N, CA, C, O and CB atoms as a CASP TS submission, in Angstrom:
PFRMAT TS
TARGET T0000
AUTHOR 0000-0000-0000
METHOD Language model
MODEL 1
PARENT N/A
ATOM      1  N   MET     1    -116.646 -34.659  27.396  1.00  0.00           N
ATOM      2  CA  MET     1    -117.386 -33.717  26.578  1.00  0.00           C
ATOM      3  C   MET     1    -116.513 -33.185  25.442  1.00  0.00           C
ATOM      4  O   MET     1    -116.975 -33.042  24.309  1.00  0.00           O
ATOM      5  CB  MET     1    -117.908 -32.565  27.435  1.00  0.00           C
ATOM      6  N   GLU     2    -115.240 -32.891  25.756  1.00  0.00           N
ATOM      7  CA  GLU     2    -114.325 -32.373  24.729  1.00  0.00           C
ATOM      8  C   GLU     2    -114.066 -33.409  23.639  1.00  0.00           C
ATOM      9  O   GLU     2    -113.947 -33.057  22.466  1.00  0.00           O
ATOM     10  CB  GLU     2    -112.996 -31.945  25.366  1.00  0.00           C
ATOM     11  N   GLN     3    -113.979 -34.684  24.019  1.00  0.00           N
ATOM     12  CA  GLN     3    -113.768 -35.741  23.022  1.00  0.00           C
ATOM     13  C   GLN     3    -114.982 -35.827  22.089  1.00  0.00           C
ATOM     14  O   GLN     3    -114.819 -35.972  20.878  1.00  0.00           O
ATOM     15  CB  GLN     3    -113.516 -37.114  23.718  1.00  0.00           C
ATOM     16  N   LEU     4    -116.169 -35.741  22.633  1.00  0.00           N
ATOM     17  CA  LEU     4    -117.385 -35.772  21.818  1.00  0.00           C
ATOM     18  C   LEU     4    -117.415 -34.583  20.862  1.00  0.00           C
ATOM     19  O   LEU     4    -117.766 -34.730  19.691  1.00  0.00           O
ATOM     20  CB  LEU     4    -118.640 -35.769  22.715  1.00  0.00           C
ATOM     21  N   ARG     5    -117.047 -33.411  21.364  1.00  0.00           N
ATOM     22  CA  ARG     5    -117.012 -32.217  20.524  1.00  0.00           C
ATOM     23  C   ARG     5    -116.029 -32.415  19.373  1.00  0.00           C
ATOM     24  O   ARG     5    -116.336 -32.069  18.232  1.00  0.00           O
ATOM     25  CB  ARG     5    -116.626 -30.974  21.357  1.00  0.00           C
ATOM     26  N   SER     6    -114.867 -32.961  19.658  1.00  0.00           N
ATOM     27  CA  SER     6    -113.867 -33.210  18.618  1.00  0.00           C
ATOM     28  C   SER     6    -114.384 -34.197  17.578  1.00  0.00           C
ATOM     29  O   SER     6    -114.165 -34.013  16.380  1.00  0.00           O
ATOM     30  CB  SER     6    -112.571 -33.737  19.240  1.00  0.00           C
ATOM     31  N   GLU     7    -115.065 -35.236  18.029  1.00  0.00           N
ATOM     32  CA  GLU     7    -115.615 -36.229  17.098  1.00  0.00           C
ATOM     33  C   GLU     7    -116.698 -35.613  16.216  1.00  0.00           C
ATOM     34  O   GLU     7    -116.770 -35.910  15.023  1.00  0.00           O
ATOM     35  CB  GLU     7    -116.188 -37.432  17.872  1.00  0.00           C
ATOM     36  N   LEU     8    -117.530 -34.768  16.786  1.00  0.00           N
ATOM     37  CA  LEU     8    -118.575 -34.111  15.997  1.00  0.00           C
ATOM     38  C   LEU     8    -117.967 -33.167  14.961  1.00  0.00           C
ATOM     39  O   LEU     8    -118.450 -33.096  13.831  1.00  0.00           O
ATOM     40  CB  LEU     8    -119.535 -33.338  16.917  1.00  0.00           C
ATOM     41  N   LEU     9    -116.915 -32.447  15.335  1.00  0.00           N
ATOM     42  CA  LEU     9    -116.241 -31.570  14.374  1.00  0.00           C
ATOM     43  C   LEU     9    -115.624 -32.380  13.240  1.00  0.00           C
ATOM     44  O   LEU     9    -115.641 -31.946  12.089  1.00  0.00           O
ATOM     45  CB  LEU     9    -115.158 -30.734  15.073  1.00  0.00           C
ATOM     46  N   ALA    10    -115.081 -33.551  13.556  1.00  0.00           N
ATOM     47  CA  ALA    10    -114.505 -34.409  12.520  1.00  0.00           C
ATOM     48  C   ALA    10    -115.587 -34.879  11.552  1.00  0.00           C
ATOM     49  O   ALA    10    -115.371 -34.887  10.340  1.00  0.00           O
ATOM     50  CB  ALA    10    -113.793 -35.621  13.153  1.00  0.00           C
ATOM     51  N   VAL    11    -116.733 -35.265  12.067  1.00  0.00           N
ATOM     52  CA  VAL    11    -117.849 -35.682  11.215  1.00  0.00           C
ATOM     53  C   VAL    11    -118.300 -34.517  10.343  1.00  0.00           C
ATOM     54  O   VAL    11    -118.557 -34.688   9.151  1.00  0.00           O
ATOM     55  CB  VAL    11    -119.029 -36.205  12.069  1.00  0.00           C
ATOM     56  N   GLU    12    -118.393 -33.346  10.934  1.00  0.00           N
ATOM     57  CA  GLU    12    -118.804 -32.157  10.192  1.00  0.00           C
ATOM     58  C   GLU    12    -117.814 -31.856   9.066  1.00  0.00           C
ATOM     59  O   GLU    12    -118.221 -31.550   7.946  1.00  0.00           O
ATOM     60  CB  GLU    12    -118.922 -30.946  11.138  1.00  0.00           C
ATOM     61  N   ALA    13    -116.536 -31.940   9.358  1.00  0.00           N
ATOM     62  CA  ALA    13    -115.511 -31.680   8.344  1.00  0.00           C
ATOM     63  C   ALA    13    -115.574 -32.712   7.226  1.00  0.00           C
ATOM     64  O   ALA    13    -115.443 -32.362   6.053  1.00  0.00           O
ATOM     65  CB  ALA    13    -114.115 -31.680   8.981  1.00  0.00           C
ATOM     66  N   ASP    14    -115.772 -33.976   7.576  1.00  0.00           N
ATOM     67  CA  ASP    14    -115.869 -35.030   6.561  1.00  0.00           C
ATOM     68  C   ASP    14    -117.103 -34.815   5.676  1.00  0.00           C
ATOM     69  O   ASP    14    -117.035 -34.988   4.459  1.00  0.00           O
ATOM     70  CB  ASP    14    -115.927 -36.425   7.234  1.00  0.00           C
ATOM     71  N   THR    15    -118.213 -34.442   6.284  1.00  0.00           N
ATOM     72  CA  THR    15    -119.438 -34.201   5.529  1.00  0.00           C
ATOM     73  C   THR    15    -119.245 -33.027   4.579  1.00  0.00           C
ATOM     74  O   THR    15    -119.640 -33.091   3.415  1.00  0.00           O
ATOM     75  CB  THR    15    -120.622 -33.936   6.478  1.00  0.00           C
ATOM     76  N   TYR    16    -118.637 -31.960   5.078  1.00  0.00           N
ATOM     77  CA  TYR    16    -118.365 -30.791   4.241  1.00  0.00           C
ATOM     78  C   TYR    16    -117.464 -31.174   3.064  1.00  0.00           C
ATOM     79  O   TYR    16    -117.726 -30.776   1.929  1.00  0.00           O
ATOM     80  CB  TYR    16    -117.710 -29.668   5.076  1.00  0.00           C
ATOM     81  N   ALA    17    -116.410 -31.939   3.329  1.00  0.00           N
ATOM     82  CA  ALA    17    -115.494 -32.352   2.263  1.00  0.00           C
ATOM     83  C   ALA    17    -116.226 -33.178   1.206  1.00  0.00           C
ATOM     84  O   ALA    17    -115.962 -33.035   0.013  1.00  0.00           O
ATOM     85  CB  ALA    17    -114.319 -33.158   2.845  1.00  0.00           C
ATOM     86  N   GLU    18    -117.131 -34.031   1.636  1.00  0.00           N
ATOM     87  CA  GLU    18    -117.901 -34.841   0.682  1.00  0.00           C
ATOM     88  C   GLU    18    -118.805 -33.950  -0.181  1.00  0.00           C
ATOM     89  O   GLU    18    -118.942 -34.189  -1.381  1.00  0.00           O
ATOM     90  CB  GLU    18    -118.752 -35.899   1.432  1.00  0.00           C
ATOM     91  N   PHE    19    -119.414 -32.937   0.419  1.00  0.00           N
ATOM     92  CA  PHE    19    -120.240 -32.008  -0.353  1.00  0.00           C
ATOM     93  C   PHE    19    -119.405 -31.280  -1.399  1.00  0.00           C
ATOM     94  O   PHE    19    -119.856 -31.081  -2.527  1.00  0.00           O
ATOM     95  CB  PHE    19    -120.922 -30.996   0.576  1.00  0.00           C
ATOM     96  N   VAL    20    -118.182 -30.880  -1.027  1.00  0.00           N
ATOM     97  CA  VAL    20    -117.305 -30.209  -1.995  1.00  0.00           C
ATOM     98  C   VAL    20    -116.960 -31.165  -3.130  1.00  0.00           C
ATOM     99  O   VAL    20    -117.044 -30.798  -4.302  1.00  0.00           O
ATOM    100  CB  VAL    20    -116.010 -29.697  -1.308  1.00  0.00           C
ATOM    101  N   ARG    21    -116.570 -32.393  -2.785  1.00  0.00           N
ATOM    102  CA  ARG    21    -116.187 -33.374  -3.805  1.00  0.00           C
ATOM    103  C   ARG    21    -117.339 -33.669  -4.751  1.00  0.00           C
ATOM    104  O   ARG    21    -117.120 -33.856  -5.948  1.00  0.00           O
ATOM    105  CB  ARG    21    -115.713 -34.667  -3.149  1.00  0.00           C
ATOM    106  N   SER    22    -118.545 -33.714  -4.242  1.00  0.00           N
ATOM    107  CA  SER    22    -119.698 -34.045  -5.075  1.00  0.00           C
ATOM    108  C   SER    22    -120.229 -32.827  -5.827  1.00  0.00           C
ATOM    109  O   SER    22    -121.159 -32.948  -6.624  1.00  0.00           O
ATOM    110  CB  SER    22    -120.802 -34.643  -4.221  1.00  0.00           C
ATOM    111  N   GLY    23    -119.642 -31.655  -5.578  1.00  0.00           N
ATOM    112  CA  GLY    23    -120.082 -30.447  -6.259  1.00  0.00           C
ATOM    113  C   GLY    23    -121.294 -29.784  -5.633  1.00  0.00           C
ATOM    114  O   GLY    23    -121.851 -28.848  -6.208  1.00  0.00           O
ATOM    115  N   ARG    24    -121.706 -30.246  -4.481  1.00  0.00           N
ATOM    116  CA  ARG    24    -122.893 -29.663  -3.831  1.00  0.00           C
ATOM    117  C   ARG    24    -122.575 -28.345  -3.140  1.00  0.00           C
ATOM    118  O   ARG    24    -123.476 -27.558  -2.851  1.00  0.00           O
ATOM    119  CB  ARG    24    -123.476 -30.643  -2.816  1.00  0.00           C
ATOM    120  N   LEU    25    -121.299 -28.105  -2.876  1.00  0.00           N
ATOM    121  CA  LEU    25    -120.879 -26.810  -2.327  1.00  0.00           C
ATOM    122  C   LEU    25    -119.863 -26.202  -3.276  1.00  0.00           C
ATOM    123  O   LEU    25    -119.033 -26.904  -3.852  1.00  0.00           O
ATOM    124  CB  LEU    25    -120.280 -26.960  -0.885  1.00  0.00           C
ATOM    125  N   ASN    26    -119.938 -24.922  -3.425  1.00  0.00           N
ATOM    126  CA  ASN    26    -118.997 -24.207  -4.270  1.00  0.00           C
ATOM    127  C   ASN    26    -117.604 -24.284  -3.646  1.00  0.00           C
ATOM    128  O   ASN    26    -117.432 -23.945  -2.475  1.00  0.00           O
ATOM    129  CB  ASN    26    -119.437 -22.731  -4.463  1.00  0.00           C
ATOM    130  N   GLN    27    -116.624 -24.722  -4.406  1.00  0.00           N
ATOM    131  CA  GLN    27    -115.271 -24.876  -3.863  1.00  0.00           C
ATOM    132  C   GLN    27    -114.664 -23.541  -3.449  1.00  0.00           C
ATOM    133  O   GLN    27    -113.709 -23.517  -2.673  1.00  0.00           O
ATOM    134  CB  GLN    27    -114.371 -25.551  -4.886  1.00  0.00           C
ATOM    135  N   GLU    28    -115.197 -22.438  -3.949  1.00  0.00           N
ATOM    136  CA  GLU    28    -114.687 -21.134  -3.521  1.00  0.00           C
ATOM    137  C   GLU    28    -115.000 -20.871  -2.052  1.00  0.00           C
ATOM    138  O   GLU    28    -114.364 -20.022  -1.427  1.00  0.00           O
ATOM    139  CB  GLU    28    -115.278 -20.022  -4.387  1.00  0.00           C
ATOM    140  N   LEU    29    -115.964 -21.583  -1.500  1.00  0.00           N
ATOM    141  CA  LEU    29    -116.292 -21.412  -0.079  1.00  0.00           C
ATOM    142  C   LEU    29    -115.335 -22.181   0.823  1.00  0.00           C
ATOM    143  O   LEU    29    -115.311 -21.955   2.033  1.00  0.00           O
ATOM    144  CB  LEU    29    -117.723 -21.865   0.188  1.00  0.00           C
ATOM    145  N   ALA    30    -114.549 -23.082   0.251  1.00  0.00           N
ATOM    146  CA  ALA    30    -113.694 -23.942   1.056  1.00  0.00           C
ATOM    147  C   ALA    30    -112.798 -23.168   2.024  1.00  0.00           C
ATOM    148  O   ALA    30    -112.810 -23.474   3.216  1.00  0.00           O
ATOM    149  CB  ALA    30    -112.844 -24.786   0.155  1.00  0.00           C
ATOM    150  N   PRO    31    -112.020 -22.179   1.568  1.00  0.00           N
ATOM    151  CA  PRO    31    -111.148 -21.471   2.516  1.00  0.00           C
ATOM    152  C   PRO    31    -111.920 -20.790   3.636  1.00  0.00           C
ATOM    153  O   PRO    31    -111.493 -20.807   4.791  1.00  0.00           O
ATOM    154  CB  PRO    31    -110.321 -20.441   1.783  1.00  0.00           C
ATOM    155  N   LEU    32    -113.058 -20.190   3.295  1.00  0.00           N
ATOM    156  CA  LEU    32    -113.857 -19.515   4.316  1.00  0.00           C
ATOM    157  C   LEU    32    -114.336 -20.500   5.380  1.00  0.00           C
ATOM    158  O   LEU    32    -114.194 -20.251   6.577  1.00  0.00           O
ATOM    159  CB  LEU    32    -115.057 -18.810   3.675  1.00  0.00           C
ATOM    160  N   LEU    33    -114.903 -21.617   4.932  1.00  0.00           N
ATOM    161  CA  LEU    33    -115.429 -22.590   5.889  1.00  0.00           C
ATOM    162  C   LEU    33    -114.309 -23.276   6.665  1.00  0.00           C
ATOM    163  O   LEU    33    -114.495 -23.614   7.834  1.00  0.00           O
ATOM    164  CB  LEU    33    -116.275 -23.635   5.167  1.00  0.00           C
ATOM    165  N   GLN    34    -113.157 -23.487   6.047  1.00  0.00           N
ATOM    166  CA  GLN    34    -112.021 -24.055   6.778  1.00  0.00           C
ATOM    167  C   GLN    34    -111.584 -23.123   7.892  1.00  0.00           C
ATOM    168  O   GLN    34    -111.240 -23.567   8.987  1.00  0.00           O
ATOM    169  CB  GLN    34    -110.847 -24.331   5.829  1.00  0.00           C
ATOM    170  N   ASP    35    -111.599 -21.809   7.604  1.00  0.00           N
ATOM    171  CA  ASP    35    -111.263 -20.838   8.650  1.00  0.00           C
ATOM    172  C   ASP    35    -112.261 -20.917   9.797  1.00  0.00           C
ATOM    173  O   ASP    35    -111.873 -20.890  10.965  1.00  0.00           O
ATOM    174  CB  ASP    35    -111.231 -19.410   8.076  1.00  0.00           C
ATOM    175  N   VAL    36    -113.541 -21.015   9.468  1.00  0.00           N
ATOM    176  CA  VAL    36    -114.579 -21.095  10.502  1.00  0.00           C
ATOM    177  C   VAL    36    -114.410 -22.364  11.322  1.00  0.00           C
ATOM    178  O   VAL    36    -114.438 -22.323  12.552  1.00  0.00           O
ATOM    179  CB  VAL    36    -115.986 -21.051   9.872  1.00  0.00           C
ATOM    180  N   LEU    37    -114.233 -23.508  10.632  1.00  0.00           N
ATOM    181  CA  LEU    37    -114.070 -24.760  11.363  1.00  0.00           C
ATOM    182  C   LEU    37    -112.787 -24.759  12.173  1.00  0.00           C
ATOM    183  O   LEU    37    -112.756 -25.262  13.296  1.00  0.00           O
ATOM    184  CB  LEU    37    -114.080 -25.942  10.404  1.00  0.00           C
ATOM    185  N   GLY    38    -111.731 -24.198  11.611  1.00  0.00           N
ATOM    186  CA  GLY    38    -110.441 -24.148  12.318  1.00  0.00           C
ATOM    187  C   GLY    38    -110.508 -23.305  13.570  1.00  0.00           C
ATOM    188  O   GLY    38    -109.835 -23.604  14.556  1.00  0.00           O
ATOM    189  N   SER    39    -111.309 -22.254  13.546  1.00  0.00           N
ATOM    190  CA  SER    39    -111.403 -21.365  14.697  1.00  0.00           C
ATOM    191  C   SER    39    -112.179 -21.990  15.849  1.00  0.00           C
ATOM    192  O   SER    39    -112.129 -21.490  16.972  1.00  0.00           O
ATOM    193  CB  SER    39    -112.053 -20.064  14.292  1.00  0.00           C
ATOM    194  N   GLU    40    -112.896 -23.081  15.579  1.00  0.00           N
ATOM    195  CA  GLU    40    -113.676 -23.731  16.648  1.00  0.00           C
ATOM    196  C   GLU    40    -112.825 -24.636  17.526  1.00  0.00           C
ATOM    197  O   GLU    40    -113.278 -25.054  18.592  1.00  0.00           O
ATOM    198  CB  GLU    40    -114.809 -24.540  16.047  1.00  0.00           C
ATOM    199  N   HIS    41    -111.601 -24.950  17.104  1.00  0.00           N
ATOM    200  CA  HIS    41    -110.737 -25.848  17.884  1.00  0.00           C
ATOM    201  C   HIS    41    -110.180 -25.167  19.087  1.00  0.00           C
ATOM    202  O   HIS    41    -109.434 -25.779  19.852  1.00  0.00           O
ATOM    203  CB  HIS    41    -109.609 -26.375  17.042  1.00  0.00           C
TER
END
C-alpha cells in the first residue's frame, strides 16, 4: 500500500510540474504546493 501511495504522489508531482511548465498554474503557487506535497511523505 505504501509503495502505491508513493507512486501516486510521484505521478501527482509530475502532473503538477507539467502544469507549471505549460503555464496552467501560477508559478507563485509552486512553493506552497511543494510544502503541501512534501508534508504528505
